[in-house]
C-alpha positions as CSV (number, residue, x, y, z in Angstrom):
1,M,46.0,9.0,47.0
2,I,48.8,9.9,44.6
3,T,51.3,7.0,44.9
4,L,53.9,8.0,42.3
5,K,54.8,11.4,43.8
6,G,56.7,11.9,47.0
7,E,58.1,14.9,48.8
8,T,61.3,15.3,46.8
9,I,61.0,12.8,44.0
10,Y,58.5,11.1,41.7
11,I,58.6,7.9,39.7
12,R,57.4,7.9,36.1
13,A,57.2,5.7,33.0
14,L,60.2,5.6,30.7
15,E,60.4,8.1,27.9
16,P,62.4,8.1,24.6
17,N,64.7,10.8,26.0
18,D,65.8,8.4,28.8
19,L,68.0,6.5,26.3
20,E,71.3,8.1,27.2
21,F,70.6,7.8,31.0
22,I,69.7,4.1,30.7
23,Y,72.7,3.5,28.4
24,A,75.0,5.1,31.1
25,V,73.4,3.0,33.9
26,E,73.4,-0.3,32.0
27,N,77.0,0.1,31.0
28,D,78.4,1.3,34.3
29,L,80.8,-1.5,35.3
30,S,80.7,-0.4,39.0
31,I,77.1,-1.5,39.4
32,W,77.1,-4.7,37.3
33,E,77.6,-6.8,40.4
34,V,74.4,-5.6,41.9
35,S,72.4,-5.8,38.7
36,N,73.6,-9.2,37.5
37,T,74.7,-7.5,34.2
38,Q,77.5,-9.3,32.4
39,T,77.6,-7.7,28.9
40,P,77.3,-4.1,27.7
41,Y,74.1,-2.8,26.1
42,S,74.1,-0.9,22.8
43,R,72.1,2.3,22.2
44,F,70.3,0.3,19.5
45,L,69.1,-2.3,22.0
46,I,68.0,0.2,24.6
47,K,66.2,2.2,21.9
48,Q,64.3,-1.0,21.0
49,Y,63.5,-1.6,24.7
50,L,62.2,1.9,25.1
51,E,60.0,1.5,22.0
52,N,58.4,-1.5,23.7
53,A,58.2,0.1,27.2
54,H,54.6,0.9,26.7
55,Q,53.7,-2.8,27.2
56,D,51.4,-3.4,30.2
57,I,53.0,-5.1,33.2
58,Y,50.6,-8.0,32.7
59,E,52.0,-8.5,29.2
60,A,55.7,-7.8,29.7
61,K,55.9,-9.3,33.3
62,Q,58.1,-6.4,34.3
63,L,57.9,-2.7,34.8
64,R,60.8,-0.2,34.8
65,L,60.2,3.3,36.1
66,A,62.4,6.4,36.2
67,I,63.2,8.1,39.5
68,C,63.2,11.9,39.0
69,Q,63.7,14.8,41.3
70,D,60.7,17.0,41.8
71,K,62.3,20.0,40.1
72,D,63.7,18.1,37.1
73,F,62.3,15.7,34.5
74,P,65.6,13.8,33.8
75,A,66.0,10.5,35.6
76,I,68.5,10.1,38.4
77,G,67.7,6.4,39.0
78,L,65.6,3.4,38.0
79,I,63.3,1.2,40.0
80,D,62.1,-2.1,38.6
81,L,59.5,-4.7,39.1
82,F,60.5,-8.0,37.6
83,D,59.3,-11.6,37.5
84,F,55.8,-10.2,37.9
85,D,53.5,-13.1,38.7
86,P,49.8,-12.1,38.6
87,K,48.6,-15.6,39.6
88,N,50.4,-15.4,42.9
89,N,50.3,-11.6,43.2
90,R,54.0,-11.1,43.6
91,A,57.0,-9.4,42.0
92,G,60.7,-8.8,42.5
93,V,62.0,-5.3,43.2
94,G,65.3,-3.8,42.1
95,I,66.6,-0.2,42.4
96,V,69.6,1.7,41.2
97,I,70.5,5.3,41.9
98,Q,73.2,6.5,39.5
99,R,75.2,9.1,41.4
100,N,76.6,8.7,44.9
101,E,75.4,12.1,46.0
102,D,71.8,11.1,45.2
103,R,72.2,7.8,47.1
104,N,72.9,9.7,50.3
105,N,69.8,12.0,49.9
106,K,67.2,9.4,50.7
107,V,66.2,9.1,47.1
108,G,66.2,5.4,47.3
109,S,64.0,5.4,50.4
110,E,61.4,7.6,48.9
111,A,61.3,5.7,45.6
112,L,61.0,2.3,47.3
113,E,58.2,3.7,49.5
114,L,56.3,5.0,46.5
115,L,56.8,1.7,44.6
116,I,55.5,-0.4,47.6
117,K,52.4,1.7,47.8
118,Y,51.8,1.5,44.1
119,C,52.3,-2.3,44.2
120,F,50.0,-3.0,47.2
121,Y,47.3,-0.4,46.4
122,H,47.1,-0.3,42.6
123,L,48.5,-3.7,41.4
124,N,47.0,-5.4,44.5
125,L,50.1,-7.5,45.0
126,H,50.4,-9.6,48.0
127,Q,54.1,-9.7,48.2
128,L,57.4,-8.2,47.0
129,Y,60.8,-9.7,47.2
130,A,64.4,-8.6,46.6
131,N,67.7,-10.4,46.0
132,I,70.5,-8.6,47.7
133,G,74.2,-9.5,48.1
134,V,74.9,-9.9,51.8
135,K,77.8,-7.4,51.5
136,N,75.6,-4.7,50.1
137,E,75.0,-3.0,53.4
138,A,73.1,0.0,52.0
139,S,70.5,-2.1,50.1
140,N,70.1,-4.5,53.0
141,A,69.4,-1.5,55.3
142,L,67.1,0.2,52.8
143,F,64.8,-2.9,52.3
144,T,64.8,-3.7,56.0
145,K,63.7,-0.2,56.8
146,F,60.5,-0.8,54.8
147,G,59.7,-4.1,56.5
148,F,61.3,-6.5,54.1
149,E,62.4,-9.6,56.1
150,K,65.4,-11.7,55.3
151,I,64.0,-15.1,54.7
152,G,67.0,-17.0,53.4
153,I,70.6,-17.0,52.2
154,K,71.7,-18.4,48.9
155,K,75.2,-19.6,49.6
156,D,78.0,-18.8,47.0
157,W,75.3,-17.4,44.8
158,L,77.2,-14.4,43.2
159,L,80.7,-14.5,41.6
160,I,82.1,-11.1,42.2
161,N,85.7,-10.3,41.2
162,G,86.5,-14.1,41.2
163,V,85.1,-14.6,44.7
164,Y,81.8,-16.3,45.5
165,Q,79.5,-14.4,47.8
166,D,76.2,-15.1,49.4
167,E,72.9,-13.4,48.4
168,A,70.0,-12.8,50.8
169,L,66.4,-13.1,49.8
170,F,64.1,-10.5,51.3
171,Q,60.3,-10.6,51.3
172,L,57.6,-8.1,52.2
173,I,54.1,-9.4,52.5
174,D,51.1,-7.0,52.5
175,K,49.2,-7.6,55.6
176,K,45.9,-5.9,54.7
177,E,43.1,-6.3,57.2
């Protein structure tokens, strides 16, 4: 089973030539509220990050992968595993698709499906979780589509444009027989 290639996209390890893409994503103010970013990143820092991106998930406790369209090598989005906990076999999931036109082409759905398969079949994780603002309807729908269940609400968790908003915690448990 090839888990990192879908029908229209594939997810791959980061490459040095992803620097400008990651720089653009990390410094896009319009997505800071969903990524918990509060300060801009320099090209220098991103270059250093890319130089260490070869670290194994067991060492780094995180994994960032580029989402690419089948016909092109350049990234159109990023999908992350964070807070990797090998003792308890779980990790958090985050996803960002840079352009609106790609968000509406089911790129996120295909990328999330590939990542779930990779996590459950190759990393042998037992569970994945996601923290999503309750007003982020697209992400709530995306994760729910793949069986993530809302297991709690963190009240006034996010400060967005001077207003506190709730954040939902979603969880997907692998129910292997």
